C-alpha positions as CSV (number, residue, x, y, z in Angstrom):
1,X,98.9,127.9,85.1
2,X,101.8,129.9,86.3
3,X,102.3,133.1,85.2
4,X,104.0,133.7,81.8
5,X,103.8,130.1,81.5
6,X,102.3,129.0,78.0
7,X,99.9,126.0,77.2
8,X,100.5,122.7,75.8
9,X,99.4,122.9,71.6
10,X,97.9,119.5,72.4
11,X,96.2,119.4,75.9
12,X,96.0,122.9,77.3
13,X,98.3,122.3,80.2
14,X,100.8,124.2,81.4
15,X,104.3,124.1,79.4
16,X,107.4,123.2,81.9
17,X,109.6,125.8,82.1
18,X,112.7,123.2,81.4
19,X,111.1,122.3,78.0
20,X,111.1,123.8,74.6
21,X,108.6,123.9,72.2
22,X,104.8,123.6,72.1
23,X,103.9,120.8,74.5
24,X,104.0,119.9,78.0
25,X,105.3,116.2,77.4
26,X,106.9,114.3,74.5
27,X,104.1,112.1,74.8
28,X,101.8,115.1,73.8
29,X,104.0,116.2,71.1
30,X,103.7,112.4,69.3
31,X,99.9,112.4,69.8
32,X,100.1,115.5,67.9
33,X,102.3,114.8,65.7
34,X,100.6,111.6,64.1
35,X,97.1,111.7,64.8
36,X,95.0,114.5,62.9
37,X,93.7,117.6,64.7
38,X,90.0,116.8,65.3
39,X,87.1,119.1,63.6
40,X,86.8,122.0,65.9
41,X,83.5,121.1,67.3
42,X,84.7,117.7,68.7
43,X,87.2,119.5,71.0
44,X,85.0,120.1,73.8
45,X,81.8,118.5,75.2
46,X,79.1,120.1,73.3
47,X,77.4,122.5,75.7
48,X,75.5,125.7,75.1
49,X,77.9,127.5,77.4
50,X,79.3,131.1,77.4
51,X,82.3,132.4,79.4
52,X,80.0,133.8,81.9
53,X,77.7,130.4,82.5
54,X,78.3,128.1,85.2
55,X,77.8,124.6,85.2
56,X,76.0,122.5,88.0
57,X,75.4,118.5,88.4
58,X,72.6,117.1,89.7
59,X,71.7,112.8,90.5
60,X,68.2,112.4,89.8
61,X,67.1,108.9,91.1
62,X,63.6,107.6,89.2
63,X,65.2,108.2,85.6
64,X,64.4,105.0,83.0
65,X,64.2,106.2,79.6
66,X,64.9,109.0,76.9
67,X,61.4,110.2,77.3
68,X,63.0,111.0,81.4
69,X,65.8,112.6,79.7
70,X,63.7,115.0,77.1
71,X,61.2,116.1,80.0
72,X,63.9,116.8,82.7
73,X,65.9,119.2,80.0
74,X,62.1,120.9,79.5
75,X,61.8,121.3,82.9
76,X,65.2,122.5,83.7
77,X,65.0,125.0,80.9
78,X,62.4,126.8,82.5
79,X,63.9,127.9,85.3
80,X,64.7,131.2,85.3
81,X,68.9,131.5,84.3
82,X,69.2,128.6,82.5
83,X,71.3,128.6,79.5
84,X,70.9,125.0,78.3
85,X,70.6,121.2,80.3
86,X,71.4,118.2,79.1
87,X,70.3,115.3,81.1
88,X,71.1,111.3,80.5
89,X,69.0,108.3,82.3
90,X,72.2,106.3,81.5
91,X,74.3,107.8,84.2
92,X,71.1,109.4,86.3
93,X,72.5,112.7,85.7
94,X,71.4,116.2,84.8
95,X,73.8,118.7,83.8
96,X,72.7,122.6,83.7
97,X,74.5,125.5,82.3
98,X,73.3,128.9,84.0
99,X,74.3,132.9,83.8
100,X,76.1,133.4,86.9
101,X,75.5,132.0,90.0
102,X,72.9,128.5,89.3
103,X,69.8,128.7,91.2
104,X,70.7,125.3,92.9
105,X,67.9,124.8,95.3
106,X,64.7,126.0,92.5
107,X,66.9,123.5,90.3
108,X,66.7,120.9,92.8
109,X,62.5,121.3,93.4
110,X,62.4,121.9,89.6
111,X,63.9,118.6,89.1
112,X,62.2,117.0,91.6
113,X,58.2,115.7,91.5
114,X,56.4,113.0,89.2
115,X,58.1,110.4,91.1
116,X,62.1,111.9,90.4
117,X,64.2,112.6,93.4
118,X,67.1,115.7,92.3
119,X,70.1,115.7,94.4
120,X,73.2,118.1,93.9
121,X,75.9,115.0,92.4
122,X,78.7,116.6,94.8
123,X,76.3,115.9,97.7
124,X,76.1,112.1,96.5
125,X,78.8,109.8,97.2
126,X,81.3,108.2,94.5
127,X,79.3,104.9,93.8
128,X,76.1,105.7,95.2
129,X,74.6,104.6,92.0
130,X,74.7,101.0,93.3
131,X,72.0,100.0,95.4
132,X,71.9,96.5,97.2
133,X,69.7,93.8,95.4
134,X,70.9,90.4,97.1
135,X,67.6,88.5,98.7
136,X,64.9,90.3,96.5
137,X,64.8,93.4,98.2
138,X,62.1,95.8,96.5
139,X,64.0,98.6,94.5
140,X,61.7,101.7,96.1
141,X,58.8,103.0,94.7
142,X,58.9,101.4,91.2
143,X,58.9,97.4,93.2
144,X,56.2,98.3,95.5
145,X,54.1,99.2,92.8
146,X,55.3,95.9,90.7
147,X,54.5,93.9,93.9
148,X,51.4,95.4,94.2
149,X,50.4,94.4,90.4
150,X,51.5,90.9,90.8
151,X,49.2,90.5,93.8
152,X,46.3,92.4,92.7
153,X,46.6,90.7,88.8
154,X,46.7,87.3,90.6
155,X,43.7,87.4,92.3
156,X,42.2,89.4,89.2
157,X,42.9,87.3,86.2
158,X,42.4,83.5,87.8
159,X,39.0,84.7,88.7
160,X,38.6,86.7,85.3
161,X,39.3,83.5,83.5
162,X,37.0,81.1,85.2
163,X,34.4,83.9,85.4
164,X,34.7,85.4,81.5
165,X,36.7,83.4,79.7
166,X,33.9,80.2,79.1
167,X,31.7,83.2,78.0
168,X,33.4,84.9,75.7
169,X,34.7,81.4,73.9
170,X,30.6,80.1,74.1
171,X,30.2,83.6,72.7
172,X,32.2,83.0,69.6
173,X,31.3,79.4,68.7
174,X,27.3,80.7,68.7
175,X,26.6,79.0,71.9
176,X,24.1,80.7,74.7
177,X,26.1,82.7,77.0
178,X,25.9,81.3,80.6
179,X,27.0,85.2,81.9
180,X,23.7,86.5,79.9
181,X,21.3,88.4,82.1
182,X,21.2,91.8,83.8
183,X,21.3,90.4,86.9
184,X,24.5,88.3,86.5
185,X,26.6,91.0,84.5
186,X,25.7,93.6,87.6
187,X,27.4,90.9,89.9
188,X,30.3,90.2,88.6
189,X,31.6,93.0,86.4
190,X,31.9,95.5,89.3
191,X,34.3,93.7,91.2
192,X,36.7,93.3,88.2
193,X,36.1,96.7,87.3
194,X,37.3,97.9,90.6
195,X,40.5,96.0,90.6
196,X,41.7,96.5,87.1
197,X,41.1,100.5,87.6
198,X,43.9,100.1,91.1
199,X,46.5,97.9,88.9
200,X,46.5,100.7,86.3
201,X,47.0,103.4,88.7
202,X,49.3,102.1,91.5
203,X,51.1,99.3,89.3
204,X,51.0,101.6,86.2
205,X,51.8,105.0,87.6
206,X,55.6,104.7,85.5
207,X,54.0,104.0,82.2
208,X,50.9,107.1,83.2
209,X,53.8,109.0,84.2
210,X,55.5,108.2,80.9
211,X,52.3,108.7,79.1
212,X,51.7,112.3,80.6
213,X,55.2,113.6,79.5
214,X,54.5,112.9,76.0
215,X,51.3,114.4,76.2
216,X,53.0,117.6,77.8
217,X,56.5,117.3,75.3
218,X,53.9,116.2,72.3
219,X,56.6,113.4,71.7
220,X,54.8,109.6,71.7
221,X,56.8,107.5,73.1
222,X,56.2,103.8,74.1
223,X,54.4,104.9,77.6
224,X,51.6,106.7,75.7
225,X,51.1,103.1,73.4
226,X,50.5,101.1,76.4
227,X,48.4,103.5,78.4
228,X,46.3,103.9,75.1
229,X,45.7,100.0,75.0
230,X,45.1,99.9,78.9
231,X,42.6,102.7,79.1
232,X,41.1,101.8,76.0
233,X,40.9,98.0,77.2
234,X,39.4,99.6,80.5
235,X,36.7,101.8,78.9
236,X,35.6,98.9,76.6
237,X,34.8,96.8,79.9
238,X,33.2,100.0,81.3
239,X,30.8,100.7,78.4
240,X,30.2,97.2,78.3
241,X,28.9,96.7,82.0
242,X,26.2,99.3,80.9
243,X,25.7,97.4,78.0
244,X,25.0,94.4,79.4
245,X,27.7,92.7,77.3
246,X,30.1,90.5,78.7
247,X,32.7,90.8,76.2
248,X,35.5,92.9,78.9
249,X,39.0,93.3,78.0
250,X,40.2,93.9,81.9
251,X,42.9,90.9,81.2
252,X,44.5,92.9,78.5
253,X,44.5,96.3,80.2
254,X,46.2,94.6,83.6
255,X,48.5,91.9,81.1
256,X,49.9,95.3,79.6
257,X,50.5,97.4,82.4
258,X,51.5,94.8,85.0
259,X,54.3,93.3,82.0
260,X,55.6,96.4,81.0
261,X,56.0,97.9,84.5
262,X,57.7,94.6,85.7
263,X,59.9,94.7,82.6
264,X,60.9,98.2,83.5
265,X,61.5,96.9,87.3
266,X,63.5,93.9,86.2
267,X,65.7,96.3,83.9
268,X,66.2,98.7,86.7
269,X,67.3,95.6,88.9
270,X,69.5,94.3,86.4
271,X,71.5,97.8,86.3
272,X,71.5,98.3,90.2
273,X,73.5,94.8,90.2
274,X,75.8,95.6,87.7
275,X,76.5,98.8,89.2
276,X,76.5,97.2,92.8
277,X,79.8,95.4,92.0
278,X,81.9,98.8,91.9
279,X,80.3,99.6,95.3
280,X,84.1,98.7,97.1
281,X,86.1,101.1,94.8
282,X,86.8,104.7,96.1
283,X,88.3,107.9,95.0
284,X,91.1,110.0,96.0
285,X,90.1,113.0,97.8
286,X,90.9,114.7,100.7
287,X,88.4,116.4,102.9
288,X,90.6,118.0,106.1
289,X,93.9,119.6,105.7
290,X,96.6,120.1,108.0
291,X,97.2,124.2,107.7
292,X,100.3,125.6,109.3
293,X,99.8,128.6,111.4
294,X,102.1,130.7,114.0
295,X,100.8,128.2,116.9
296,X,101.1,124.9,115.1
297,X,99.1,123.7,112.7
298,X,95.0,123.1,112.7
299,X,92.6,120.6,110.7
300,X,90.0,122.5,108.5
301,X,88.3,121.5,105.7
302,X,89.9,121.6,102.4
303,X,87.0,124.2,100.7
304,X,88.6,126.5,103.3
305,X,92.2,126.6,102.0
306,X,93.3,129.7,100.4
307,X,96.2,130.7,98.2
308,X,99.5,130.5,99.8
309,X,98.3,128.9,102.6
310,X,101.2,126.2,103.9
311,X,99.8,122.6,104.5
312,X,101.8,120.2,106.2
313,X,101.2,116.7,104.4
314,X,102.6,113.4,106.5
315,X,104.3,110.4,104.6
316,X,101.6,108.1,103.6
317,X,99.1,111.0,103.0
318,X,97.5,112.3,100.0
319,X,98.3,115.9,99.1
320,X,94.8,117.7,99.7
321,X,95.0,120.6,96.3
322,X,97.5,121.5,94.2
323,X,100.2,123.6,95.0
324,X,104.5,123.7,95.3
325,X,107.0,122.0,97.7
326,X,108.1,125.1,100.4
327,X,111.5,122.9,101.2
328,X,113.2,119.9,101.5
329,X,112.9,116.9,99.4
330,X,110.2,113.7,99.2
331,X,108.8,111.3,97.0
332,X,105.7,111.1,95.7
333,X,103.1,108.6,94.1
334,X,101.8,110.6,91.2
335,X,100.0,107.4,89.7
336,X,96.6,108.2,90.5
337,X,96.3,111.7,88.2
338,X,99.3,111.0,85.9
339,X,99.4,107.0,85.4
340,X,103.5,106.7,85.7
341,X,103.5,103.7,87.9
342,X,107.0,104.9,89.2
343,X,107.4,107.1,92.4
344,X,108.4,110.7,91.5
345,X,111.7,112.5,93.4
346,X,110.4,116.4,94.6
347,X,112.5,119.0,95.4
348,X,111.8,122.4,96.6
349,X,110.0,124.3,94.0
350,X,108.7,121.5,92.3
351,X,105.0,121.1,91.9
352,X,102.8,118.7,93.9
353,X,99.9,117.2,92.4
354,X,96.5,117.4,94.6
355,X,95.7,113.5,95.2
356,X,99.2,111.9,94.8
357,X,100.5,110.3,97.8
358,X,103.7,111.6,99.5
359,X,105.7,107.9,100.1
360,X,108.8,109.1,101.5
361,X,109.3,112.3,104.2
362,X,107.2,114.4,105.1
363,X,105.9,117.3,103.0
364,X,105.2,121.0,103.6
365,X,102.7,122.5,100.3
366,X,101.9,125.7,99.6
367,X,98.7,125.7,98.4
368,X,99.0,127.2,94.5
369,X,96.9,130.4,93.0
370,X,94.0,127.6,91.8
371,X,92.9,125.9,95.5
372,X,91.3,122.7,93.8
373,X,93.1,119.4,93.5
374,X,93.9,117.5,89.8
375,X,91.5,114.9,91.1
376,X,88.9,117.7,91.1
377,X,89.5,118.7,87.7
378,X,89.4,115.3,86.6
379,X,85.7,114.5,88.3
380,X,84.8,118.0,86.9
381,X,85.7,117.1,83.3
382,X,84.0,113.4,83.9
383,X,80.8,115.1,84.5
384,X,80.9,117.3,81.5
385,X,81.6,114.6,79.2
386,X,79.4,112.1,81.0
387,X,76.1,114.1,81.7
388,X,75.9,114.7,77.9
389,X,75.5,110.8,77.0
390,X,71.4,110.3,76.3
391,X,70.0,107.0,76.6
392,X,68.7,105.5,73.8
393,X,65.3,103.9,74.2
394,X,64.3,106.5,71.2
395,X,64.3,103.7,68.9
396,X,61.0,102.4,69.9
397,X,59.9,105.9,70.9
398,X,60.3,106.6,66.8
399,X,58.0,103.8,65.9
400,X,55.5,105.8,68.8
401,X,56.0,109.0,67.1
402,X,54.9,107.2,64.0
403,X,51.9,105.3,64.7
404,X,50.4,107.5,67.2
405,X,48.5,109.9,65.0
406,X,46.3,106.7,63.4
407,X,46.2,105.5,66.7
408,X,44.1,108.6,67.5
409,X,42.4,109.5,64.0
410,X,41.6,105.6,63.4
411,X,39.2,105.1,66.2
412,X,37.2,108.7,65.7
413,X,36.6,107.2,61.9
414,X,35.5,103.6,63.2
415,X,33.7,105.2,65.5
416,X,31.9,107.8,63.6
417,X,31.4,105.1,60.5
418,X,29.8,102.7,62.6
419,X,27.5,105.2,64.0
420,X,26.5,106.2,60.1
421,X,26.4,102.7,59.4
422,X,23.5,102.1,62.0
423,X,25.6,100.1,64.8
424,X,24.3,102.4,67.4
425,X,26.5,104.8,69.9
426,X,26.8,101.5,71.9
427,X,28.3,100.2,68.8
428,X,30.0,103.0,67.7
429,X,32.6,103.6,71.2
430,X,33.1,99.7,70.8
431,X,34.4,100.3,67.3
432,X,36.0,103.3,68.7
433,X,37.7,101.2,71.8
434,X,39.0,98.3,69.8
435,X,41.3,100.4,67.2
436,X,44.1,101.2,70.1
437,X,43.1,97.6,71.6
438,X,44.1,96.1,68.5
439,X,46.6,98.5,66.5
440,X,48.7,99.6,69.1
441,X,52.1,97.9,69.4
442,X,52.2,98.2,73.4
443,X,54.5,95.4,73.5
444,X,57.5,97.8,72.6
445,X,56.9,98.7,75.7
446,X,57.9,95.2,77.3
447,X,60.4,94.0,75.1
448,X,62.7,97.4,75.1
449,X,63.2,97.4,78.9
450,X,63.1,93.4,78.9
451,X,65.8,93.1,76.4
452,X,67.9,95.7,78.2
453,X,67.7,94.0,81.0
454,X,68.5,90.7,80.3
455,X,71.4,92.5,78.1
456,X,72.4,93.5,81.1
457,X,72.3,90.6,83.7
458,X,74.2,88.1,80.5
459,X,76.8,90.8,80.4
460,X,77.4,90.5,84.3
461,X,77.7,87.1,84.6
462,X,80.4,86.9,82.0
463,X,82.1,89.5,84.5
464,X,81.1,92.4,82.4
465,X,79.1,95.7,84.0
466,X,76.7,97.5,81.8
467,X,74.8,100.6,82.9
468,X,72.7,100.7,79.5
469,X,71.5,97.7,76.7
470,X,72.2,100.5,74.5
471,X,76.2,100.5,75.3
472,X,76.0,96.9,73.0
473,X,75.1,99.2,70.1
474,X,77.4,101.6,70.6
475,X,79.9,98.8,71.1
476,X,79.1,97.5,67.6
477,X,80.1,101.1,65.7
478,X,83.4,101.0,67.5
479,X,86.7,101.8,65.0
480,X,89.3,101.7,67.7
481,X,90.0,100.7,71.4
482,X,92.6,102.9,73.2
483,X,94.5,101.0,76.2
484,X,95.8,102.4,79.4
485,X,99.0,100.6,80.2
486,X,99.5,100.4,84.0
487,X,96.6,98.9,85.5
488,X,95.1,97.8,82.6
489,X,97.8,95.9,80.2
490,X,99.7,95.4,83.0
491,X,98.9,94.4,86.6
492,X,99.4,97.5,88.6
493,X,100.6,95.5,90.8
494,X,104.4,96.1,92.2
495,X,106.2,92.4,92.7
496,X,109.6,91.5,92.4
497,X,110.9,90.6,89.1
498,X,114.5,89.1,89.7
499,X,116.9,89.7,92.1
500,X,121.1,88.9,93.3
501,X,121.7,89.5,96.5
502,X,122.8,87.4,99.5
503,X,120.0,86.0,100.9
504,X,120.7,87.6,105.0
505,X,121.0,91.1,103.1
506,X,117.8,90.5,101.6
507,X,116.2,89.6,104.9
508,X,117.2,92.8,106.2
509,X,116.4,95.2,103.8
510,X,112.7,92.9,103.9
511,X,112.5,94.6,107.9
512,X,113.5,98.0,106.5
513,X,111.5,98.3,104.4
514,X,108.5,97.4,106.0
515,X,108.8,100.7,107.9
516,X,108.5,102.3,104.7
517,X,105.7,103.3,102.9
518,X,107.0,103.4,98.9
519,X,105.5,101.3,96.2
520,X,108.2,99.0,95.7
521,X,108.3,98.0,99.9
522,X,105.7,96.3,100.1
523,X,106.9,93.7,96.9
524,X,110.5,93.3,99.0
525,X,108.6,92.3,102.0
526,X,106.2,89.9,100.7
527,X,109.2,88.3,98.8
528,X,112.3,88.8,101.5
529,X,110.3,89.1,104.9
530,X,110.5,86.8,107.5
531,X,110.3,89.2,110.9
532,X,113.6,87.5,112.1
533,X,115.9,90.7,111.7
534,X,116.5,93.0,114.9
535,X,116.2,96.6,113.6
536,X,118.6,98.6,115.6
537,X,118.1,102.1,113.9
538,X,115.8,103.2,110.6
539,X,116.3,106.4,108.3
540,X,113.9,107.0,105.5
541,X,115.4,108.9,102.7
542,X,113.0,110.4,99.6
543,X,114.9,107.7,97.5
544,X,115.2,104.6,99.5
545,X,116.1,103.6,103.5
546,X,118.6,103.0,105.8
547,X,119.1,101.2,108.9
548,X,121.4,98.9,110.9
549,X,119.7,95.4,111.1
550,X,121.6,92.8,113.5
551,X,124.9,95.3,113.8
552,X,125.0,95.9,110.3
553,X,124.7,99.0,108.7
554,X,122.3,98.5,105.5
555,X,121.4,101.0,102.4
556,X,118.1,100.0,100.3
557,X,117.4,102.7,97.5
558,X,118.3,103.8,93.8
559,X,121.6,104.2,92.6
560,X,121.5,108.5,93.1
561,X,120.8,107.7,96.9
562,X,123.7,105.3,96.9
563,X,126.2,108.4,95.1
564,X,124.5,110.8,97.6
565,X,125.2,108.6,100.4
566,X,128.8,108.2,99.5
567,X,128.9,104.6,98.9
568,X,130.1,102.8,95.6
569,X,128.5,101.1,92.8
570,X,130.4,98.1,90.8
571,X,130.3,98.8,87.5
572,X,128.2,95.7,87.0
573,X,125.3,96.3,89.3
574,X,125.2,100.1,87.7
575,X,125.1,98.4,83.9
576,X,122.5,95.8,84.9
577,X,120.3,98.4,86.8
578,X,120.6,100.8,83.7
579,X,119.5,98.0,81.2
580,X,116.4,97.3,83.7
581,X,115.4,100.6,83.6
582,X,115.4,101.2,80.0
583,X,113.2,98.0,80.0
584,X,110.9,100.0,82.4
585,X,111.5,98.2,85.5
586,X,112.2,100.1,88.7
587,X,116.0,99.4,90.3
588,X,116.5,98.6,93.8
589,X,120.3,98.3,94.9
590,X,120.6,96.9,98.3
591,X,124.4,96.7,100.1
592,X,126.3,97.1,103.4
593,X,130.1,98.3,104.4
594,X,129.7,101.3,102.1
595,X,129.4,99.5,98.9
596,X,126.4,98.0,96.9
597,X,126.9,94.5,96.7
598,X,123.2,93.4,95.4
599,X,120.1,94.4,93.2
600,X,117.0,93.8,93.2
601,X,114.5,94.2,89.9
602,X,110.5,95.5,90.5
603,X,107.7,96.1,88.4
604,X,104.2,95.6,87.5
605,X,104.3,92.4,85.1
606,X,101.7,92.5,81.8
607,X,98.9,90.7,82.3
608,X,99.2,87.2,80.8
609,X,96.7,87.4,78.0
610,X,97.2,90.8,77.2
611,X,98.3,89.9,73.9
612,X,95.9,87.4,73.2
613,X,93.3,89.6,74.1
614,X,94.5,92.1,71.8
615,X,94.7,89.5,68.8
616,X,91.1,89.1,69.7
617,X,89.9,92.3,69.2
618,X,92.3,92.8,66.2
619,X,90.6,90.2,64.2
620,X,87.5,91.8,64.3
621,X,88.9,94.8,62.4
622,X,89.5,97.3,65.1
623,X,92.7,99.2,65.6
624,X,94.3,99.2,69.3
625,X,96.5,101.9,70.2
626,X,98.2,102.2,73.7
627,X,98.0,105.6,75.7
628,X,100.8,105.8,78.8
629,X,101.6,108.0,81.5
630,X,105.2,106.3,81.2
631,X,108.0,106.5,79.3
632,X,108.8,104.5,76.3
633,X,110.9,102.1,77.5
634,X,108.5,101.0,79.5
635,X,105.8,100.9,76.9
636,X,108.2,99.1,75.0
637,X,106.2,95.2,74.7
638,X,103.4,96.7,73.8
639,X,104.8,98.9,71.1
640,X,106.2,95.6,69.7
641,X,103.1,93.7,69.7
642,X,101.7,93.5,65.8
643,X,98.3,93.7,67.6
644,X,99.1,97.4,68.2
645,X,98.4,100.2,65.6
646,X,99.7,103.1,67.9
647,X,101.6,103.0,71.2
648,X,101.7,106.9,72.6
649,X,104.2,107.4,76.2
650,X,104.5,109.8,78.5
651,X,101.5,111.2,77.5
652,X,99.4,113.4,80.9
653,X,95.4,112.8,81.3
654,X,94.7,115.9,79.6
655,X,96.8,114.5,77.0
656,X,94.8,111.3,76.8
657,X,91.4,112.9,76.4
658,X,92.8,115.1,73.2
659,X,94.4,112.0,71.9
660,X,90.9,110.1,72.1
661,X,89.5,113.5,70.5
662,X,91.8,113.4,67.7
663,X,91.3,109.1,67.1
664,X,87.0,110.0,67.2
665,X,87.6,112.4,64.3
666,X,88.6,108.8,62.1
667,X,85.6,106.7,64.0
668,X,84.0,105.8,66.9
669,X,86.8,105.2,69.9
670,X,86.4,102.6,73.0
671,X,89.0,103.3,76.3
672,X,89.9,101.0,78.4
673,X,91.9,102.3,81.6
674,X,91.8,101.5,85.3
675,X,92.9,104.6,86.7
676,X,91.4,108.0,88.5
677,X,93.9,109.8,85.6
678,X,92.0,107.7,83.0
679,X,88.2,108.9,84.2
680,X,88.7,111.9,81.4
681,X,89.4,109.9,78.7
682,X,86.9,107.5,79.7
683,X,84.2,109.9,79.6
684,X,85.8,111.4,76.4
685,X,85.6,108.1,74.3
686,X,82.4,107.2,72.7
687,X,82.7,104.7,75.1
688,X,84.5,103.9,78.4
689,X,85.4,100.7,79.4
690,X,86.5,100.4,83.3
691,X,88.4,97.6,84.9
692,X,87.5,96.3,88.4
693,X,90.8,97.0,89.8
694,X,90.7,100.6,88.8
695,X,88.7,103.7,91.3
696,X,85.5,105.1,91.5
697,X,85.8,108.0,89.1
698,X,87.2,105.7,86.5
699,X,84.0,103.7,86.8
700,X,82.0,106.6,87.4
701,X,83.1,108.0,84.0
702,X,82.6,104.5,82.4
703,X,79.8,103.0,79.7
704,X,80.6,99.5,81.0
705,X,82.8,97.7,83.5
706,X,84.9,94.4,83.8
707,X,84.3,93.6,87.4
708,X,86.3,90.5,87.5
709,X,89.7,92.5,86.8
710,X,89.5,90.1,83.5
711,X,91.3,91.7,80.0
712,X,89.5,89.1,78.2
713,X,86.9,90.6,79.5
714,X,87.1,93.4,77.5
715,X,87.0,91.5,74.0
716,X,83.7,89.2,75.1
717,X,81.8,92.6,75.7
718,X,82.3,93.2,71.8
719,X,81.3,89.6,71.1
720,X,77.8,90.4,73.6
721,X,77.4,93.5,71.9
722,X,76.9,91.4,68.4
723,X,74.8,89.1,70.3
724,X,72.7,91.7,72.0
725,X,71.6,93.3,68.7
726,X,70.5,90.1,67.1
727,X,68.4,89.4,70.3
728,X,67.0,93.2,70.3
729,X,66.0,93.4,67.0
730,X,64.2,89.8,66.9
731,X,62.3,91.0,70.2
732,X,60.9,94.3,68.1
733,X,60.1,91.9,65.8
734,X,58.1,89.5,68.1
735,X,56.5,92.8,70.2
736,X,54.5,93.4,66.8
737,X,53.6,90.3,66.2
738,X,50.3,90.9,68.8
739,X,49.3,93.1,66.3
740,X,49.6,90.9,63.7
741,X,47.3,88.9,65.0
742,X,44.7,91.3,66.2
743,X,44.0,93.6,63.6
744,X,43.2,90.8,61.1
745,X,40.4,89.2,63.6
746,X,39.6,93.1,64.4
747,X,38.6,93.5,60.7
748,X,37.0,90.5,60.0
749,X,34.6,91.3,63.7
750,X,35.4,88.1,65.6
751,X,38.5,90.2,67.6
752,X,37.5,88.6,71.4
753,X,39.1,88.8,74.4
754,X,40.2,85.5,74.6
755,X,41.6,85.5,70.8
756,X,43.6,89.1,72.3
757,X,45.1,87.6,75.1
758,X,46.0,84.5,73.8
759,X,48.3,86.8,71.3
760,X,49.5,88.7,74.2
761,X,51.0,85.4,75.8
762,X,52.3,84.3,72.4
763,X,53.8,87.5,72.0
764,X,54.8,88.3,75.4
765,X,56.1,84.6,75.7
766,X,58.3,84.8,72.9
767,X,60.2,88.3,73.8
768,X,60.8,86.5,76.9
769,X,61.9,82.9,75.7
770,X,64.5,85.3,73.2
771,X,65.3,87.2,76.1
772,X,66.6,84.8,78.6
773,X,67.9,82.3,75.9
774,X,71.4,80.8,76.7
775,X,74.2,83.0,75.3
776,X,76.7,81.8,73.1
777,X,79.9,84.0,74.2
778,X,82.3,82.3,76.0
C-alpha cells in the first residue's frame, strides 16, 4: 500500500486516489452493502500466529489419512520455534507458523521419516501433485508393498486352503483331523508362519505405521483395528503350532492387511489419476527480469530485484513484480489477477500488476516497495487457506476410539476367565486372541479407502476430478454456489460476434492484427485472415494498430484511437460502439482514408449450458451468486436470470475472497472459478470448484475440478455427492457384517478359520460390489 493511501473497508486493498469513500471499487461497495459482515473469527484463516510469526509450507508425500495429519502436526510442534502447525492429507501439505525465521531444514528432517517425504512447498512445481498412472505404473513404495502382498498372498492362500480348510472342516463336523499328529503339523505350519509374517511386515507396513502413530498419539484409528486383528490371527497360529493345533488364522491375517493396503493403494491411484488430468495447466509467474543498468539491461532472477529498480517488459511478456509504469503508454491484460476480460490502457505513473501481460507496446516498470507480484501474493493466500483444510477419515477413526478400549480389556478378561475355569494356559491364550479376531471391526479399514477411491474414479469418469471422497460430504452441506463470470459462465475465448465493414478492409485488418498481440487480435485473424494482403508498413498503438496494406492506409482500434489520430467517426458507428460497450462487448473500429467505415464487435460468449446448469442448481434449493471483475454491463445477462440471487460486478480478487467469507456467515459456500484471480476465493470457500480451462493455481486452490471444461459438470458433482453419501453409509454398515457373523460364532464356541474367512469374503465382497456399482448420475 502506498504512503497515505487508505485501505478498502471490505478487502483491505489500497483505495485508488481518484476514488472517494471507503471502498477500492464499486464491486466491493456493493458486496459490503448487500451482504452481512461475517463473525470476526471468519475474517482470516484460523491459525495461531502472532504479528512476529512466519508461515512456511511443506509438501509431504506419503500422507493418506487423518492419522497422518495428527502425527505430522505433533512432530512439527516439537521443533523449537514452532508456534502452530496444520496438516492436510487432502492437499498433501503442512503449514507451520514459526517465531522469527523458520527452521526450514530442521522441519524438513522432522517431517520426513516413517515413509513421509517433506519438501518446502515453494520448491515443488505447481501441478506436481499429479503422477502418471497409465499402464499400471506402480505408485512408489505403497505399490511395491501391494504387489509383494498379492504375490505372497497368492502363493500362501491357495495351498493354505488346500492344506488347512479340509482339516478345519473335518474338525467342525466331528471327523478326524487329517493333519493330526505332531510330525504333520511340524512340516506344514512353519512355512505359512514365515510367509504370513512377511506379508504382515512388508505389505502391511502402511497399516503398521498407522497403528504405531495411534499408539504414539494415544488416538486409536482403523490402522490399529486392522493391526490388532492381523496380529491376533498370526499369534493364534504361532500358539497353535506349539500346541499341535491346526486351527490357524493365517488366512485372515493375510487377507486383512492385503485388502486394506490394496484399498489404500487404489485410493491413492484414483486421487493421482484425478490430479493428472490437470498437469497441462500453468501458473503465470515470472522467473527472470530484464533490469536496466547504465550499460543496458541485464537478466536477473526476480528475487534479486530491489525497490526502485527499472525493469524492461517487452510486448507480449509478463510483468515480473508489482510496480508503476515509468513513462509512455501501453496496454495490459490483467485478467490473470483482476478477472477483467478486456485489456487496460496504462499511462506513466499507473500501477502495473505482477503477472499481467503487456499486450501492446513495451513497458518500463519501476519496482514497488514490496518486491513481489500479485500472483505470488495470491499463491500465498491460497496456501494459507488450503493447508488449513483437514481430511475426513476421522469418522471411521471415531468408531475405533470407541471400540479399542473394549478390544484391549475383553481379551484379558476372556483369558483370565478361561484360566479360572480350568482351561489351561493354551486355552486362555486362545480365548484372549479370539476376541480381536471376532470383534475388531477391521473391515472399516477396507471400506473407507475403497469407498473414497471408487467415488473419485466414478467422478473422473464423468469429467469431475475430485482429490478426496470427503469433498462429496461437504458438497451435500453447501447452501450457496458462487460463480466467477469470465471463463466460467462465459467461454473466456475472444471471438467475433458481429461485424459491419467492407470485406477487403476486414482482410487488411486481419493482416495488421496478425502482427499484434492484444486479446482481440487472434479473434480478428481467425475470422477474416487469408494471408492474401501485402503489409507495407505497420505501427502498434496502445489501443490499436495502423499500417499500409496493399497501398491503403488502415486504422484499427477503439474510438479513442481514432480521436487521437484525428480520424472521423460517423454518428451511426459511434452509437453502435457505445451500445456494444454497454452490453459488455469489446468494440473495434476499422477505417481507411481518415475515417471509420466499419465496426467489429468482439467478446466471449456465455457458455451454452450456463442457464440450464444454474436452473439445475437452483432446483436443489441452492442460492446462486455471480462475482466478476468485469463491469455491470458485462454481467447484465446473468443478473437478468431468475436463477441468480445476486450479481456483484467490478470485484477485485481480494474482494471476491471477502464476499465469499461474508456469504459463509449464512451457510456453507462453494466457489466455481477458472483463473488465477479466483484462487484465493476458491480456497476461502468451504469448497472450491475449478473448470478444466483454468490455471494451475486455481486447480491447486480447488477441492474438485471439472476437467472436461463442461459447466454441467458442476451440477453433476452435486448429484454425485448424494450418490457417494449413500454408498459410503451402506459400506460402513457392510463392514460390520463380519463382526455380526463372527461374534455370535465365538460366543457359542464354534468359531472356525473357515467360517471367519467366509465372513470376511462375504463382507469384503459386498463392500466391493457396492463400491463399484454403476452410477446413475448422467
